[in-house]
C-alpha positions as CSV (number, residue, x, y, z in Angstrom):
1,X,6.8,238.6,165.9
2,X,6.6,235.5,164.4
3,X,4.8,232.2,165.8
4,X,4.3,228.5,164.3
5,X,4.9,226.6,161.3
6,X,6.4,228.1,158.4
7,X,6.9,226.5,155.0
8,X,10.6,226.4,154.8
9,X,10.3,228.1,151.4
10,X,8.2,230.9,152.3
11,X,11.3,231.8,154.3
12,X,13.6,232.5,151.5
13,X,13.8,236.8,151.6
14,X,15.7,239.4,151.5
15,X,15.9,240.5,155.3
16,X,16.5,243.7,156.4
17,X,18.8,244.2,158.9
18,X,17.5,243.5,162.8
19,X,18.0,241.8,165.6
20,X,16.0,238.2,166.0
21,X,15.2,236.8,170.0
22,X,13.9,233.0,170.0
23,X,11.3,232.6,172.6
24,X,10.3,229.0,172.4
25,X,12.2,226.7,169.0
26,X,15.0,227.2,167.4
27,X,15.9,228.2,163.6
28,X,18.8,228.5,160.9
29,X,19.6,231.3,158.7
30,X,21.8,230.5,155.7
31,X,23.6,233.2,154.1
32,X,25.5,232.1,150.7
33,X,27.1,228.8,151.8
34,X,27.2,230.0,156.1
35,X,24.1,228.6,158.5
36,X,23.4,230.1,161.8
37,X,21.7,228.0,164.5
38,X,20.0,229.6,167.3
39,X,18.0,229.6,169.9
40,X,16.4,231.3,172.9
41,X,20.0,230.8,174.5
42,X,20.8,233.1,171.4
43,X,19.9,236.2,169.6
44,X,20.6,236.3,165.7
45,X,22.0,240.3,164.5
46,X,22.2,241.4,161.1
47,X,23.2,244.7,159.9
48,X,23.1,245.3,156.2
49,X,19.9,243.7,154.1
50,X,20.7,240.1,152.9
51,X,19.5,237.4,150.8
52,X,18.5,234.3,153.4
53,X,17.1,230.8,153.6
54,X,15.5,230.6,157.3
55,X,14.3,227.2,158.9
56,X,12.0,227.4,162.1
57,X,11.5,224.0,164.4
58,X,9.3,223.7,167.5
59,X,10.7,223.6,170.9
60,X,12.2,219.7,172.1
61,X,8.9,220.0,174.2
62,X,6.8,220.4,171.5
63,X,5.6,224.0,171.8
64,X,5.9,226.2,168.7
65,X,8.4,228.1,167.1
66,X,7.9,231.7,168.6
67,X,10.6,234.8,168.3
68,X,10.7,238.5,168.0
69,X,12.5,240.8,165.8
70,X,13.3,244.4,166.4
71,X,14.4,246.5,163.4
72,X,18.1,248.1,163.1
73,X,17.5,252.1,163.8
74,X,20.6,253.8,162.4
75,X,19.3,257.1,164.5
76,X,19.2,255.9,167.5
77,X,22.3,253.8,166.9
78,X,24.1,256.7,166.0
79,X,22.3,259.2,169.2
80,X,23.7,256.3,171.3
81,X,27.1,256.6,170.4
82,X,26.9,260.1,170.9
83,X,25.2,260.0,174.4
84,X,27.8,257.1,176.1
85,X,30.9,257.2,176.8
86,X,33.4,255.1,175.2
87,X,33.4,252.3,177.6
88,X,30.2,251.6,177.5
89,X,29.8,251.0,174.1
90,X,33.3,249.4,172.9
91,X,33.3,252.5,170.9
92,X,36.8,254.0,169.8
93,X,38.1,250.2,169.6
94,X,40.1,249.1,166.8
95,X,38.3,246.6,164.6
96,X,39.0,245.5,161.1
97,X,35.8,243.3,161.1
98,X,33.4,244.0,158.2
99,X,31.2,241.3,159.2
100,X,27.9,241.9,159.0
101,X,25.4,238.8,160.8
102,X,26.0,236.5,163.5
103,X,24.8,234.8,166.9
104,X,25.3,235.7,170.1
105,X,24.2,234.6,173.5
106,X,22.3,236.3,175.3
107,X,22.4,238.3,178.7
108,X,19.7,238.8,181.7
109,X,20.2,242.4,181.3
110,X,19.0,242.4,177.4
111,X,16.6,239.8,177.9
112,X,15.3,241.8,180.9
113,X,15.2,244.7,178.2
114,X,13.2,242.3,175.8
115,X,10.6,241.3,178.0
116,X,9.8,245.0,179.1
117,X,9.2,245.7,175.6
118,X,6.8,242.3,175.0
119,X,4.8,243.0,178.4
120,X,3.4,246.4,176.1
121,X,1.6,244.2,174.3
122,X,-0.6,243.6,177.6
123,X,-0.4,247.8,178.1
124,X,-0.7,249.2,174.5
125,X,-1.7,252.8,175.7
126,X,2.0,253.0,177.2
127,X,3.6,251.7,173.5
128,X,4.3,255.0,172.8
129,X,5.9,256.8,175.9
130,X,7.8,253.4,177.0
131,X,8.3,251.8,173.7
132,X,11.2,253.6,172.5
133,X,13.3,254.0,176.1
134,X,13.2,249.9,175.8
135,X,14.4,249.8,172.4
136,X,16.8,252.1,172.8
137,X,18.1,249.7,176.1
138,X,17.8,246.6,173.6
139,X,20.3,248.4,171.1
140,X,22.8,249.4,173.7
141,X,23.2,245.9,175.3
142,X,23.4,244.7,171.7
143,X,26.3,247.5,171.3
144,X,27.8,246.1,174.7
145,X,28.2,242.6,173.2
146,X,30.4,240.6,171.4
147,X,28.9,242.3,167.6
148,X,28.3,245.4,169.3
149,X,31.2,246.5,166.2
150,X,28.7,245.5,163.6
151,X,26.2,248.2,165.0
152,X,29.1,250.6,165.9
153,X,30.8,250.5,162.2
154,X,26.9,250.9,161.0
155,X,26.5,254.6,162.5
156,X,29.9,255.4,161.0
157,X,30.1,256.3,157.3
158,X,33.1,256.2,156.6
159,X,33.7,252.5,157.9
160,X,34.4,249.7,156.0
161,X,30.5,248.4,156.8
162,X,28.8,251.3,156.2
163,X,30.5,251.5,152.6
164,X,29.0,248.1,152.0
165,X,25.9,248.6,153.2
166,X,26.0,251.8,151.0
167,X,27.2,249.3,147.8
168,X,24.0,246.9,149.0
169,X,22.0,249.5,148.5
170,X,22.5,250.7,144.9
171,X,22.7,246.5,144.1
172,X,18.8,246.7,145.1
173,X,17.9,249.2,143.5
174,X,19.6,248.2,140.1
175,X,19.2,244.7,140.4
176,X,18.2,244.3,136.7
177,X,21.4,245.6,135.6
178,X,24.3,244.8,134.5
179,X,26.5,244.5,137.8
180,X,29.5,247.1,137.1
181,X,31.8,246.4,140.4
182,X,34.8,249.1,139.3
183,X,32.0,251.6,139.5
184,X,30.2,250.3,142.9
185,X,33.8,250.5,144.5
186,X,34.9,253.8,143.5
187,X,31.4,254.9,144.3
188,X,32.6,254.0,148.2
189,X,35.5,255.1,147.7
190,X,37.6,251.5,147.8
191,X,40.1,249.4,145.5
192,X,38.1,246.5,143.2
193,X,40.2,244.1,145.6
194,X,39.5,245.7,148.9
195,X,35.5,245.9,147.4
196,X,35.3,242.4,147.3
197,X,37.1,241.0,150.3
198,X,34.9,243.7,152.3
199,X,32.0,242.6,150.7
200,X,32.5,238.7,151.0
201,X,33.5,239.4,155.0
202,X,30.3,241.2,155.3
203,X,27.6,239.2,153.3
204,X,29.2,235.7,152.8
205,X,28.5,236.0,149.3
206,X,30.4,238.0,146.5
207,X,28.9,240.8,144.8
208,X,27.8,239.0,141.8
209,X,26.3,235.9,144.0
210,X,24.3,238.7,145.7
211,X,22.9,240.2,142.8
212,X,21.9,236.7,141.5
213,X,20.1,236.1,144.8
214,X,18.5,239.1,144.8
215,X,16.8,238.0,140.7
216,X,16.2,234.9,141.9
217,X,14.0,236.2,144.9
218,X,12.7,238.8,142.8
219,X,11.5,236.5,140.0
220,X,10.1,234.1,142.8
221,X,7.7,236.8,144.1
222,X,6.7,237.7,140.3
223,X,5.9,234.5,139.1
224,X,3.7,233.9,142.9
225,X,1.7,236.6,142.4
226,X,1.6,238.0,138.7
227,X,0.9,234.8,137.0
228,X,3.5,235.9,134.1
229,X,5.7,233.5,132.4
230,X,9.0,231.9,133.7
231,X,10.6,233.5,130.2
232,X,8.8,237.0,131.1
233,X,9.8,236.6,134.6
234,X,13.7,235.6,134.1
235,X,13.8,239.0,131.7
236,X,12.2,240.7,133.4
237,X,14.7,240.5,137.0
238,X,17.9,240.6,134.4
239,X,18.3,237.2,133.1
240,X,19.4,236.9,129.4
241,X,19.3,233.2,129.3
242,X,15.9,231.6,130.5
243,X,17.7,228.3,130.6
244,X,20.3,229.3,132.7
245,X,17.8,231.5,134.9
246,X,15.5,228.0,135.1
247,X,18.7,225.4,136.1
248,X,20.1,228.5,138.7
249,X,16.3,228.6,139.6
250,X,15.9,225.0,140.8
251,X,19.5,224.9,142.5
252,X,18.3,227.9,144.9
253,X,14.8,226.6,145.9
254,X,14.5,223.1,144.9
255,X,12.1,223.0,142.3
256,X,11.8,224.5,138.6
257,X,10.2,227.8,138.6
258,X,6.5,226.7,137.5
259,X,6.4,224.3,139.6
260,X,7.7,226.2,142.6
261,X,5.1,228.9,141.9
262,X,2.3,226.6,142.2
263,X,3.4,225.4,145.0
264,X,3.7,229.0,146.9
265,X,0.4,229.2,145.1
266,X,-1.3,226.4,146.9
267,X,0.0,226.9,150.1
268,X,-1.2,230.4,150.4
269,X,-4.7,228.6,149.3
270,X,-4.3,226.0,152.2
């Protein structure tokens, strides 16, 4: 659960697959050049790891921002697909979509499942028995929604989205190394052109842009926590030119690396 005012620069991160529901206020999420706005009438779904920048806003009545998130569990999703009929979850419907994040309207059934999950905070002794059932129901309701195909594809190993997710994990583990598109495409059994197309459709970023965002975010963390030099941070994440690193960093975060690191340290102390 996240509540209250959060500096925008603090919401730049690699977000893991999740469902995000806002209870008060509103939020925007920017991935690449795509920005999505959502509020308590909608929920945000992300089915692969994505570098994103979030911005939160209080409610029009002045109430602080308040939201909850549920990390996607592929094991539960796969079990749901096995335990339900095709008609119940849309399984079997043809889909060429590889989009990996979007916003959808909250239905009464989905909200009811969330409310029951949140009420467990008042009865912690019931969490072990009931939380798994409510989590399963939340995922079931999302599977029934307009973006349920994201979950279905992610839980289907040979789908385009599952293959892109596999490539993303490789990029994340080797982000500081040179990116070899041909090798990645071969790893996930796609042609280079199909790999580029599906990757951009899923993430709103090219593979190289994705890697660059990972490098910049990792460098930012290094600068804020280790107190290392800008040049050392740049080299540590795979940049060969500290000048290029500084330029791209300032474009991404609004300040040169040293100034941004000072701002983050001051924010934590404050």
